[in-house]
N, C-alpha and C positions, 0 to 999 in steps of 0.2 A: 429640231433641237440645236442647230448650228445658230440661230437669233437668240435662243434661249440661252446659250454658252455663252454668246460675243455680249448679249444685254448681262448677265452674270458677270463677266470678266471685266465691261465697262464700268456694273456699279461698282466694284471691287478695287477701280484703279482711283474709281471717282472718292471714294470713302477713303482710300490710302490717301490722296492729295488733302483730303479735308482734314483729314490726322496731322498730316504733314505742316500742315496751314497751321492748325490750333497747335502743334507743338513749337513750333517757331515762335507762335505769340507769346506763349506763354514765355518762354526760354527770354525772349527779348523786354518782356512783363519784369522775369526777376531781375534780370540783370539790371534795368533802368531803376528798379527796386532798391537792390544793393549800391548800386554806384551813389545814389543820390540820398540815403539813409545813413550812409557808413561816414562820409565825412562828419556829419550833423553829429553821430554819435563821438565821434575822434575829437572833433573839438569844446563839445560839454567832458567828456572825461576829461582831456589834456588842459582846460582851463585852469583849473587849478594849481594843475603843475605848472603852466606856464608864467601864472601870476608869482609863483613864488621867486621863477628867477629875477625879473627885477627887484624886488622886494630885498634879497638877499644883497643882489648888488648893490640896491642904496645903503642898507645896512652896514655893507663892509666898507663902501666908500664913506661913510659918515655925510649923507647925503640927507639931510633933514627935507630939505623943499621935493627931492625927488619922492623921498617915502611918503610925504604927505601928499600923492598925487594917487594914491592907494588908500587913504584914510578915507572912512565913514564921515559924514556931515557932523558926527558926534563919535570920540574915541575914548574907550576905558583904559586911561593909562596908568601905569605904576612903572616911574624912574626916580630912583634916590629922593626918596620922600614927597614925589609928586603923584598922589595916588586919588584920581576921582577922576570923573568923566570930564571931558572938554571938547571944545568944539573942535574942527579943525584947524584952525589959524593958530588956536591957544598950543593945542597939541604941538604943532610944528615950533613953534618959539621953544615950549620943553624939550623936545628931542634936540634941536639945535644945541641949546645949550647943553645938554649931554654931551654931545660929540665934541662941541670946543673946549670943556674940561678934558674929555676921554677921547684922545686921537683911536679911532679902529686901527689894529694892525690886523685883524683876522676875523672872518663869519663863518662858522658851521652848522651848518644843519643838521642835528643829528637824528629827529622824528618828526613824522609826518602822518597826520590821519584824517580821517573823518567822524564827527560826529551824529548823534543819532538824528538832530534835525539839520543834516545837510554841510553843516558849515567845517570849513576846514582849518585845522591847527599845525601848525609846526614851532617846533623847541629847539632849540639850538645853542651856542655857546660863542662865546664875543669876547676878543682877548682887545680891551682898549686900557689908554691911562696905563698901561704895567700891571692891569687888572683882569680877573677871567670874571664876566658877565652870564647869568642864565639866561638866553632871549627868547619870549613865549610870545606868538601872535595868533590871531582869531581872524579867520575870514568869514563874512557873512555874505550870501548875495543878496545884492541888492538892484533892484531894476536890470537883471539877467547879469550881473557882471560882482566878482567878488572882490569886496575892500575889506581893510581892518578896521574891526570893532572894536578889537583890545588888542593892547600892546605892554609887555610889561619888559623891561629888562632892571634885573634885579645882580646885585654883586652875591658872587658867591662865596660863603666862609668858610 
């Protein structure tokens, strides 16, 4: 009787240790899973928000060269009569010409959103050259990076 009771107690202790080890292993697994998946999700989620900061800074500074760092290789541009698809270099020149004629005083984003295809857009207002302009840009993901596919700066009337 004592042997069977002792064996039963040892078996329960062994089962308890195995369960404790399994629980500990599962807890470690889920913590590691959470630790490695969470930053990746944050970087993908915040990438489009982070990309807007330097774009708005370049627009506010009237810095076409800095803005062009975020242009796709071909950009649909709509600025003061220049409405077409331009290479990155041509688009930079057109934007620089606009900034040379219209010194930027302020730039404010009023609305941001995501299209059905995953593209990001921003709509804002720019005060430049004593006029108010509506600014719209569309960001498309190219090789894992959001780039400006379309930029419009139109005078509000």
